[in-house]
Phi, psi and omega in degrees: 000135188291338178297334182297337185272347179284138186289339185252011184234133170245132177251121178257130180242143170225187194271146169203154181251137177299119179206201181207105178223142185239016182248145172274172183217163174239151183214145175266143179278153182299324180230147176290151178217142177261009181287152180300143186266080183229122174194150178262112182235144177226127184237071169277208186280154177270177183203207184305144182287143182200152187208133166208018178265161183305150186299329184292344177264000188264122175291347180289347177288342181275128180299147179292153180281143178269130183253160177222160177160142180263115180285145176250103189295146176244127180289117183300334179290346181271355184304314179298321181288333178293313180298317179299318180297315181293320178293326176291322176295323180291322181295334176294343179089003185294325182282347182287329190288149177299323182293319176299312182301315181296319182298320182286321179294321179288330172300316176296316179301313179295322179301312184291321184288317183284327188244029182299320180298314177300318181299310183298323178293320178296321180290329176295313182295324179285317190230004189051035181291124180301151184302317180293322178293319177301320180291311186292311191273344186229299187292315181293328179292323176296315178302319180293320180294320179299310182300316178299314184294319179295324181287325187260353191302316181297319180292320179296329186275348183288138175296149180253126179293144182231142178285147176243158179279169180302327183293338181266357181300138009258033186284168176232162184216157173209158179257120180248123176285122184245140177296151182276320180140246181258125185244135176256126174246122176248112184258172184249178193260342188283332170231073194288339176273306184297315185278358167268312189282324185303310177295326180296323176301313178299320182295313181293318178300329179277358177084029182257161165273150189215144171242127177257126174249094180288167183283134177286348177286344174241070192295327181290315173298319177299317180293319180295316180299318177302319179291315180295321181295321179296324184280324191250344184241167181286107187285351177282344184227350181228117183230160171239131175246116175269157178149189182235221185302310179304317183288322177296319179297323178293322179295317182292339177289344184277166179268108174258166178264344170193146177236132177245116179237138177234125181163210188279154174301326183295312178288330176301324176294324177294315178300314182293324177295319179294317181297322185297335181296332180249008183058034180277127179292143183231152168245117179249114178254100193248183180268183179189216179234148185229093182269160166239125181258120185245116174281151183286353180264001184282165173289111192296313181298313182297320181295316178298321180293320181296317178296318175299317179295323182278347179253290188280330180281352182255079178059032178055039180083000181268065183204148185288343177257009179287149179295130179254319174205164185240135176247120180214162178293153187295320182289338182270335186305313180301319179298319181294320180298315176299319180294321177294322176302310184293320182294323179297316177299318181296319182287312193238006180085175182295331178235101182298341180293340179263356185286143175268358186252021180219137178288169181254149172299137196296308183200180187299324182296339182258008173280161179286132176273145172083018177287140178271000000 
């Protein structure tokens, strides 16, 4: 990075996993403080994992969580018939009506309300995600999305008046939002509930039939989603397909009316290439880099706490808005490192591996390479 060569800048790097999350979060500090709240923070996208910060600040020191879950194999040869069934269901017009959309959104609301404990337990088994973090960052966010969709749905479905030119006088015009058809949602593992349900809510609210392909890297949540969708939603128009690369590849070979993918840029290119063959529009929510710029005039303790909250308290760094590296002046960097050390102990104890308040790095492939 070119900043390393500048005499007045020090770049501190710690671990983060390429993922995709688009929500901000709030977190409470372990202790109240009356100190002034000044710090320069920047939260763009996260990106490839990288590490050169001291080991005591590294969440990679925490062992990966062991996951369990029974996969339900999907026959890749059934992909064409699956898409055909959903498109036939869409052509009947059932998904277009306001009543159907509301019934499905209320089904998701009921699902989250009645099965909140099961969802929280699945997230713990997949990521050791603490119950409070699971609620705030995933379950509550899904509830909020459902409430918003139900509140705004009538307005979203109303035609929008459009101006016409003098040459079209005395005609009138309006813009009518039409459902696209059959939509494919491919979600990621770091927020396996939120990032699966949120795009599905959008697809249903728009009147589409939808297939969700959850991440196989979060198998317990994936299996639970398959069970919940079958129980609470209209299976003629809303489906879950479990599986890994072969199943995803089979789905991508089909002609969809839209694809929504959350994950890495590498796989995003594969998705876009597959979609281009059919001129299918795509939404790609990919990773990037996420710096924090720290000025030497900031309140050191408040800044350190905010960085810790934005890094380790947010799924242990496995989030696209998580802090990826720190830019600070060379003379200020040692003070900041000491403040981070003290803050991490305050948040998670002397041994974070024993803490109940921090998620675990998912698996060995997501650990930092080259740690000393």
